[in-house]
C-alpha positions in Angstrom: -12.3 -2.7 10.6 -11.8 0.9 11.5 -13.8 3.5 9.5 -13.3 6.1 8.1 -9.7 5.3 7.0 -6.8 7.3 8.5 -4.4 9.1 6.1 -0.8 8.4 6.9 2.4 9.6 5.2 4.5 7.1 3.1 8.1 7.5 4.1 11.1 6.3 2.0 14.7 7.1 2.9 13.5 9.6 5.5 11.5 11.6 2.9 7.7 11.6 2.5 6.9 10.2 -1.0 3.1 10.3 -0.7 0.2 9.3 1.5 -1.9 6.2 2.1 -5.4 5.7 3.5 -5.4 2.8 6.0 -7.8 1.0 8.3 -6.9 -1.2 11.2 -8.4 -4.7 11.2 -8.8 -7.0 14.2 -9.7 -10.7 13.8 -10.6 -12.9 16.7 -10.7 -16.7 16.7 -12.1 -18.9 19.4 -10.6 -22.4 19.6 -11.5 -25.2 21.9 -8.8 -27.7 23.0 -9.5 -31.2 24.2 -9.1 -31.7 28.0 -9.1 -28.0 28.6 -12.0 -26.4 30.5 -11.9 -23.0 28.8 -11.5 -22.0 25.1 -8.5 -20.1 23.8 -9.0 -16.7 22.1 -6.5 -15.8 19.4 -6.3 -12.3 17.9 -4.7 -11.1 14.6 -4.0 -7.5 13.9 -3.5 -6.2 10.4 -3.8 -3.1 8.2 -6.0 -2.6 5.2 -4.7 -0.1 2.6 -7.4 1.7 0.6 -6.8 2.4 -3.1 -8.0 5.9 -3.9 -7.3 5.9 -7.6 -7.6 3.3 -10.4 -4.8 0.7 -10.7 -3.7 -0.4 -14.1 -2.0 -3.6 -12.7 -2.2 -5.3 -9.4 1.2 -6.0 -7.9 -0.1 -9.3 -6.6 -1.9 -12.4 -8.0 -5.1 -11.0 -6.5 -6.5 -8.8 -3.9 -9.5 -8.5 -1.6 -11.6 -5.4 -2.3 -14.3 -3.9 -0.1 -17.3 -2.2 -1.5 -19.4 -0.2 0.9 -23.0 1.0 0.6 -25.9 2.0 2.7 -28.5 0.4 0.5 -29.3 -3.2 -0.5 -28.2 -4.1 -4.0 -31.2 -6.1 -5.2 -34.1 -3.8 -4.1 -32.3 -0.5 -3.2 -33.8 -0.3 0.3 -31.9 1.6 2.9 -29.8 -0.3 5.5 -26.9 0.4 7.8 -23.6 1.1 6.1 -21.7 -2.2 5.6 -18.9 -3.7 3.5 -19.0 -6.5 1.1 -15.6 -8.3 0.6 -14.9 -9.2 -3.0 -12.0 -11.0 -4.6 -10.2 -9.6 -7.6 -8.0 -11.9 -9.6 -5.3 -11.2 -12.1 -5.4 -14.0 -14.6 -3.3 -12.2 -17.2 -1.9 -8.8 -16.5 -5.2 -6.9 -16.0 -7.1 -7.2 -12.8 -10.7 -8.5 -13.3 -13.8 -9.2 -11.2 -15.6 -12.5 -11.5 -18.2 -12.2 -14.2 -21.2 -12.4 -11.8 -19.7 -9.5 -9.7 -19.2 -7.5 -12.9 -22.9 -7.9 -13.8 -24.0 -6.9 -10.3 -21.9 -3.8 -10.4 -23.2 -2.9 -13.9 -26.8 -3.4 -12.8 -26.4 -1.5 -9.6 -24.5 1.4 -11.4 -23.0 2.6 -8.2 
């Protein structure tokens, strides 16, 4: 995933209606096929849009969120900056974390 995100204009009917922060995401998949000497490499390109302000409602049933930090959650020791993918679900109308994730975020207070 590209980092830091790139800011791009949002265009609707040839007018700029705002901006979005995006990252490019490349996924590779290696697959072996019977009776073939070499594996096949597949790639998938996609875009991740970063939310920069709180959302009241998710427009989807759920979303994958990425939380980044340069320290470990349990002991606070320094580490290289990395992302942790977390799922958010929308059981009713309000988006919610799983209870265990909510507790980790509360304990970590970051």
